[in-house]
N, C-alpha and C positions, 0 to 999 in steps of 0.2 A: 529553597527555590519556590517561587510562586507558581502553583499549578496552572493558573490562568495565563501565565506568560506566553506571549506570542514572540518567539525568538526570531521570526522572520522580519520583525518590524524594527524595534529599537534596542532591545536588550541582548547582550552577548552572553550565551551560556558558557560556563566553565565546567566541563563535564568529567574530566579525568578523576578517577576515584583515588586520589593521592593519600587519603586517610588510611587506605588499606595496603597500598604498594607504591613504591617510588622508583622511577627510572634514575639510575646512578650514572649511566654512560650511554651515549649513542655512537654507533659507527655507521656512517653513511657512505654509500658507494653508488655514485650517480653519473649519468650521462646527460649532457645538455644538447638538445637538438633545436636549432633555430628554425629549421624548415617547418617542423610540425609544432613548434613553440611548446614543447613539453620537456620536463625533466623526469627521467625514469631511472629506476635501479632498485636498490634494496637499502633497508635500514635495519640494523640489529640493535635491540634494546636490552640492556642489562639491568635487572631489577634488584631491589633490596626490600625485604619485608622484616617486620620485627615482632616482638611479643604481643604488641597491641593489635596485631593483625590475626591472631589465632582465631580458630573457628568459634563462633558464638552459637549458643543454643537458640537464641531468639534475637530479634532486632526490631527497633522502632523506626528504622529508616523509612523515609518517604520514597515513593516511586513516582516517576513522572512519565506521562504518556509520550510516545513518539509522535511524529507528525500525523501518522495514520491512526493513532490511538489503538493500534493492534499490539498484541503481545510480541516480544522479540522473536524474530525468526533467524535462526542461524543456518549458515550454509557452508558447505565445503566449496572452495573455489573451483571454477572450471579448470580442466587440464591446462597447465601453463607451459608455454614453449620457450620462455626465456630461461636459459640455463643458469643454475646457481653455481657459482665458482666452487670447484672442489677444494678440499683441504690442501694447503700448500705445505711442502716440506721445507721447514726452516730450521736452522741450527738451534738446538735447545740451549746453547750457551749464550744467553743474552745478558749483556751488561750495558753500562752507560755508553761505551764506545762503539758498540756494534748494534745499536738500536735499528730494528727493521720494521718498516711499515709495509704490510701486504696489501697491495691494491688489486685491481682486476687484471691479473696477468702481468703485473710489473712490480719491480722493487723500487720503492720511493725512498730516497735517502734525504729528503728535504728536511727531516728533523734535525740533521746534523748542523744546519745553519740557523736553527731556531734559537732565538735569543731568550733562553729560558732561565729565569732565576726565581722561580716562585716557590707555600706549604700549608694547609688546613682548610676547613669549609663550614658554611652555615647550614645547619640542619633546619628542616621545617617540613610540615606536612600540611597539605591543603588541597582542596578543590575537586569535585566533579561527579556527575551521574545524571541520567535522564530517563532511560528506558530500561526495563527489566531490573534485575537485582544486581547490585555491585558488591554486595557483602556476602553473607552466608545465612541463608534461611533454611534451616533444617537440612535436608539432603540435597538441596540445589547446588549446582556447580558454581564455583567462584567465577565472577565476571570481571575481566579487565576492561576498563573503559579508557580510551585515549581521545584527546581532543583532535578532531579531524574534520575537514570539509574540502570540497572541490578536488577530491583525489579518487583515482580508480585503483582499488586494492585488488591485486591479482592472486595473492597467495600469502598465507600466514603459516609459519611452521616453527616448531621447537628446534633449537640448535643443539647439536650433540657436541658440547664443549669437551666432553670426556674423550673425544676422538682426536683431539689436537696432539700431535707428536710432542713428547717431552712434558706433557701436562702433569705426569706423575711426580716430576721433580719439584713442581710448584705447589702441590696441594697434598694434604694428609689423606684426602678421600678422593682419589683419582676416578673412581667409578660413579660417584654421586654428583650429578650435573649441577644441582642447585648449590651444593656445598662448594663446588669449584668456584661458582660465581660469587658466593658469599666471601670466600677467601680472597678472590681477585679484587673485589671492590673495597676490601678492608686493608689492602696493602698500604704500608706507611708511605709518607710523602717522599722520602728519599729514594724510593723505588719507582718513581713515576714513569721513567722510561721503560722499565721492565713491565709495568702495569699496562702502558699503552700498547706495547708489543703483544702482550697476551690478549688484550682486547681485540687487536687486529687479527691475530691467529684464530681466536675463538669465532670471530665474525665470519671467517672463511670456512669454518667447519661444516660438514654436511648436515642436512636436516635429519631429524629423527621422528618425524610424524607431523602431519598437517593439523592445524588447529581450526576449530569452528570459528567463523567470524561473521559479523553483520555490520553494515555501515549505513548510517542515516545522515541527515543534513549536517549534524554537528559532532558526530562521534563515530569511532570505530570500536566495536565491542567484540571481545575475544574470550573464548573459554576452551577448556580441555575437558572432555567427558570424564566424569568421575573425580575430578579435582575440586574439592569443596572449600579450600582455604587459600589465602594468598601465599602462605608459607610453602604450600605444596605446588603452587602454580609454577610453570616453567620460568626460571629466572633469566633465560636468554632466548629471545624469539626473533625471528627474521620476518620482515614484512616486505613483500615485493609489490611495487606500486608505480604509478605514473601520475604526474600532475596534469592539470587541464589548462588549456590556453587561457581560459577565462578565470583561472584560480585567483582568489583575492589576496594571496600572500606574495605573489610575484607579479612584476610588470614587464611585459615584453614591449620594447619601444625602440627608439633610435636615439643616438647621442647627438651632440651639437654638430658633429661632422656628417650626420646622416647615416651612420653605420649602425647595424642592429646591436642591441644589448638587452640584458635582462637583469633585474635587481629585486631584492626583497623590499617590500613596502614598509613592513612593521606596523601598519595600521590599516584598518581597525582590528584585524583578527590575528595579528602577529604571524606566526609561522605554521599554523595548522593546515594551510593549503599548500605547504611545501613538504612537510613530512608529519606523520602521526606522532603526537607528543603529549606531554603533560604541560598545559599552558600556564597554570597558576604560578606567579612569581616565586612562591616558596618551594616549588618543585625544582630544586637546584641540581644540576648535573654537569658532567663534563662531556666532551664529544671529540671525535676525530672524523674527518671527511676526505674522501678521495673523489675528485670531480674531473670528468673528462669532457673535453670540448675540442672543436676544430683548432688546429695549431695556430690559426690567426687570432685566436681570442686569448685574453688574459682573464684568469679566474682569481678574484679577490674574496677573502672571507675574514670574519672576525676571529682569526686564529692567533696563537702566540708565536708562531714561527714565520720567518720570512720565506714563504714557499716559492719555489722556482719550478718551471715546467719540466716534465720528463716526457720525451717523445716515445710514444708507444709504437706507432706505425706511421707511415707516410700520411701527413695531413691531420694527425690526431695527437694531442698532448694531455698529460695528466697532472693534476695539482693536488697536493696533500697539505691539509692544515689540521691542527689539533689545539685543544684547550684543556688545561689541567686545573684551572680555577673553577669550581662549580658555580654555575650561573643559571638564571632562568632561561628556558628555551627561547624566549622572545629575543634574547640577545644574539642569537645565531643569525648572521647576515651573510649574504652572498651577492656578488655582482660579477657578471660575465660580459665582456665587451671587447671591442678593439681599442682598448686603452693603450696609451703609450706612457712609459715611465719618464717622468720629468726629473732630470738630474741637473745639479748645478754645473755651469760651464767650467768653473775652476773650484777644486776642492782642496783646501789646505790640509797639511798633515795634522795641524791642531784640531781641525774639525773631525778628522778621522779618529783621532785619539779620544776626543770627547764623546763621540757617538758609538764607540766600540762596545759591542755587547759583552755581557759577562755570563759565563756558563757556571753551573754549580761547582765545577772543579776549580775554577779560578777564584771564586768567591768563598767567603766564610759562610757557607750555607749550613744552617742548623735549625732545628725546631726546639725552641726553649720554652714553649708553652705560654708565651706572652700574648698570643692573639686570642680573640674571642670567637673566631669562626672555627668550623670543623677543619680537620687537617688537609692541607694541600701544600705544594711547594711554594711558599709565600715569599715574595720579594722583600717584605718588611723584615724578614729574618735573614736577609742577605746583606752583609756589611757593605759589599761593593755596590749593590743596587741602591742602597739608601743615599749614596752620595752622587749618583748618576743624574746630573741635571738634564741632559739631553739624551733621550733614548733614540735608538735607531729608527728611522722613519723613511717611508717611500711615498712619492706623490705620483698619482696616475690621473690622466686626463685625456679627453678626446684630442685627436691630432691637431685640430684647429685652435685649441686653447693652450697648446704646449708653450708657445712663446710668452703668453700672458702669465701663465703659472710660473715660468722660469723667472720672469721679471718681478712679479708682484708677490706670489704666494710663497715660493721657496724661502726667501729671506725672512719671512715672518715666523715660520714654524720654530726654528731654534730659540728665538727669544721668548716665544709663547710657552714652549716646553720648560724653559729655564724659569720663567716667572711662575708657572704652575708648581714647579718643584720648590721654589723659594717660599711660596705661600702654603702649599698643602703637604709638602714633604715627598716621600718616596712615590714614584710613579707605580700604580698598581700593576701595569702591564710592561713587558720587556721591550715592546716595539709598537709601531704605529703605521698604518697605511691610510693615506688621505686620498679620496677619490672625488673628482668633480662630477657630480651626478647629473643626469639628464634634466632638461628644462621642466619635465612634468613631475619631478620628484615632489611629493607633498611635504611642504616645509615643516609641518608639525607631525609628520608621520612617525618619527621615532620618539616623540615626546608624549605618547599616550599615557594619561594618568592611570596608575594602578592603585586601587584602594584596598585596604585590609578588609573593611566591612563593605562588601559588595551586595549585600542582601542576605536572605536566609541561607545559611550553610548547612547542608545535610550531613548526616553522620559519615557519609562517604567523602565529604569534602566539596561536593558540587555547589555552585553558586552562580550568580550572574553579575556582569558589569552593567549597571543601569545605563541605558542609552548608548551602550557600546557600539551599536550598529546604526545609530542615527547619523546620517551623513552630515547634517547641519552641525553636530557637536564637534566635528573634526576642526571646524573653523572658528570655534569659540575660544578666543585667546585670553579671556578675562582672567582665568585662574593662573595662566603663565605670567601675565603682566603683574598681577597682584603679588605672586611669589617673588618676582624680581624686585619689586619695590619694597617688599617686606625685608628682604635681605639687605637692601640699601639702607633702609630705615634703621635696622638693627646695627649696621656698621657705623652709622653716623651717631646713633645714641650712645654706643659703647666706646667709640673711638677705634680707628683702624688697627692700632697695635693690639688692643684687647681682642678685637673681633677676629683678626687674622691668626692670632695665637691660638684662639679657640678652634678655628677651622682646622688648623694643623693637628691639634690634639684630637678633634672629632674624627678626622680621617684615619688617624693612627689607631684609634680605639675601635672603630666600627668597620674598618675595611673588610671586604669579603662577606658582609652580612646585609640582610634586608632591614632597612631602617624606616620608621614612620616619622612623620613631621613632628609629632609630639616628643619623640625621643631626642630629635635634634634640638628643639626649643628647650626641653627640660635640662639637657646637659649644658646648653648655653647659659641659662640662668644660674645653674648651680656652680658654674665655673667662675663667676664674678662675685665680689663681695656684695652683701645685701644692700649696703648703702649706695651702691652704684647701679642697682637694678632699675632705679627711677620709676618705681611703681609698675614695672613690667611683670607679667605672669603669663603662664601658658594659657590660662583661661581668658585673660584679657586679649591676648594676641589672637586667639581663635575667634573671639567675639568680634573684634575690630576688623580682622582681615579675612576671615573665612566665612563666618556666619552672617555677616551683614552685607547687603547689596550696595552698589555704588562705590565711590572713592572713599577709602578709610579716612577717618578724621585725622590721624597722624600724618597721612600723606597730603591732605589738603593744607595742613599747617606748614608742612615742608615745602609745598609748592609755592605758598605765599612768601616764605623765606627765600626760596630760590630765585624769586624775581629780582633780588639784589645781586645775584651772581653777575660777574663782569661779562661773561659770554652771552648771558640772557639779555643784559642791558644793551649789548651791541646789536643783537638781533632786533630788539624793540626799536632801536634807532633806525635800522634798515627798513623795518616794516613801515615806519612813519614816512621815510623817503619814498617808498614805492606807492604808498597811498597818495602822496602829493603828486608823483609822476602820473598816476592814473587819473587824477582830477584835472590835470592841465588840458587845455584845449589843444586841438591839432596844431594850430598856428600859435607859437609862443611869441611874446614880446621880445624885442632885441636885447634888452637889458637883463632879461631873466637868466639867471645862472643855471648851468646844468648840475643836477644832483651828482655828488661824488659818492659812488657806492663802494663799500668795503668788501674784501674777500672774506668768505665764510667757510667754516669747517663743515663737513657733511652733516653732522648732528645739528649744527646751526641752520643749515639749509632746510632740514626737515621741519624745524620749528618755524622758520620763516614762511615756508609754504603753508603750514597749518594755520598760521595767522592770516595769511592772504586768502585762504579758503573761507574765512569768515566774512570777507568783503562781499557785498551783495552783487556788485558788478565790477568787471575788469575788462577794459577794451582790448581788442586784438593788438593794438600797437604796444601796450604795456606788456602783454604776455610775450610778444615777440622779443622785446628788449630783455625781459626777465630770462628767457631761455638762452639768449646770446650772452648775457652777462655771466651766468653761472654754468653755461654748457650743460644744462639740465639733462639732455638726452644721453649724456656720457657719464652721468653720476651713477652711484650704486642703486640697487633696487628700491631701497627705502625712499630715497630722494625722488627717483623716477615715478614711484607710485603716487606720491603727493602731486607731482607735476601732472601726471595723467588725470588725477582728480580735478585739478584746476582746468585742464583742457576740456574735460567732459562737462563740468559745471557751467563753463562760460561758452561752450560750443565753439571752441577755437579750432576751426576746421583745418587750418594750416598744419596743426600738430597731431591730427588724427593718426598719422603714420606712427607716431610715438606710442599711441594707445594700442594700435595693432601689434607693434613689436613687443610691447609689454605682455599682452595677452598670449602671445606665442612663446616668448622666451622665459617668462616668469609666471608659469601657469598657476602655481599654488597661490601666490599673492594676487593674481589677477582675478580671483573669484569675486572679490569685492567690487572690482571695476565693472564686471558684467551687470551686477545689480544696479550700479549708478547709471550705466548706459540705458537700462530698461526703464528705470524710474523716471528718467527725464521725459519720457513719452515723445522723444524727438525721432522722427522716422529714419533719418540718416544714421543716428547713433544706434538705434535698434537694429538696423540692417548691418551695421559694422559689427555689433555683438554677435549676431547670428552667423555672419560670414566667418568670423574668427573661430567660433565654436565648431562649425562644420569642418573647418580645416584641422582642428586639433583634437576633437572629441575622441577619436580612436586611440590617441596616445595618452589622454588624460587618465589619471587614476579614477577608479570607479566612483568614489565618494564625491570627488570634484565634479565629474561629469553629471552625476545625479542632481547635485545642487544647482549647477548652471542650467541644466535642462528645465528644471522647475521654474527658474527665473525667466527663461526665454519663451517657453511655450505653454 
């Protein structure tokens, strides 16, 4: 890491010392409070350390100053009045059929309807440190560093997992807490239900000593006096904390019906303002979470089970989700709101049979060692799951969009799932929840690029994501567009049959693992005969598509060839008609025939409007006819965006209402329109931009609001 780094500006620090110790499982127990706009509760982290983490006599690790450039100061937290749940008495006879999840005062049996057919995992070590020592320097205490920001940490304590009733039947060393955790995380995949149950029981165990901790802008640092190695550091700790209303990992807003909701943003800092974690993608872990909210709210999460609410008391419900496939902490998502589940009006018996879930008992579940990831209950080892074209799915939306979803979205999901299965093979997950997100959801929020080489990586694993905090970078789509066209280019060069056959093989080979672009390209080229590679190489592809600016040469040649496409020719003909319409005088001659305009597909409309944007002038009469001909204000966001650009460019005041609507309802895409409104230096347009921003800035995500504010003021 660059010592001169100013993390408050552009670069995002990855600070967790994952080279020393890894989180293998999180247990979250949270309450969502919409009045105070905070999420509070506890998180229990279960760790694993290995031989490479043994105490060292010396170290060459770098140390990085904290914001104040002072030495680390550790403190014991103030007395905390939030009670920690006592150990629950649960039957020690736990098997697949009596899986128990212990929540905060309730028994959640939602796991029973979890459509789980998963087995193995990807290992990896990477990322973090900033202040003080994260390794072992002489007699100094070992320092655990977690990625964290915008959180109020109230208490950190070691968990007495040895106090769990019945734990002696599970482990060979019932009195050694770290050994209990080691054996727990090492349980084989076919005991995943038992493992989750013991994680839940251990998370409810009493504390056995508070730990020293300190928190700065980007990290939470924890140590135990006298413990000098990661191996001896407590392998199960409980952190009591609350989020902050302004936390950058969650957005408190309203849905399209005007009802309050909250969701994880995923960008630019992933989940570190939702819970303390290890952020680097290689820090793969599983998790389970119990979330409580008012009974009028629905809690959705990226879990493997189809959770249903459990009423705790009047006006309060609990939801429980879990994941058994180890994944980066950034994949943890949560959305809480007054969503309504959208169901088909008529559901045939055939549909039910197709979408029925498979449990490990019904399916031929086994681990045969054919996967390249670490062990977890893998669906690729499940004979029934491999043939399941349409996995169970639910659709949630604001009340006002229920009808539109029922009519348009629901019929699309089964054929999309079936098509994905036909191309890629086994669905990696056993179920799917689809949520219509609020208007202010950043469209590229979940697509943040993660690079293996993010800068200098210290011995502890700390590094930075260059420009990770630069709000402008969030809206730079070039890398996404290039990636899309690269895949299209490869498909056309190799042929659909060859390309899709490779994709299926690639997914089967690398599922459950972290993969780099070069791994994908290398395997692609190795899977085809040398005579069919057509001078393609990983080096050439990187040079043409990644390391060179502008439009890649192969794409330019393809674009010229695409001009011969029938759909493109049709658009070109329509553009010519509109140019003629625009040039005609207001009063036409009697014999002059009216232009006959063709119907166009949405993609064709986008191309049409892009061509018309190249026209220097378009009169209001032409624009009015254009809108009426294609009903542009009713089209999808891509079409409406181009239409709004035309409106702004030609100062078509009659359609300013369309621009205002777009800026309110499509906030992420509307960022570019704000710039065009201001660049025009038209007083009315600038007033429109500022008025729309004032109406929506409180609900916009932080990056969007910062970028727009710089444009306007």
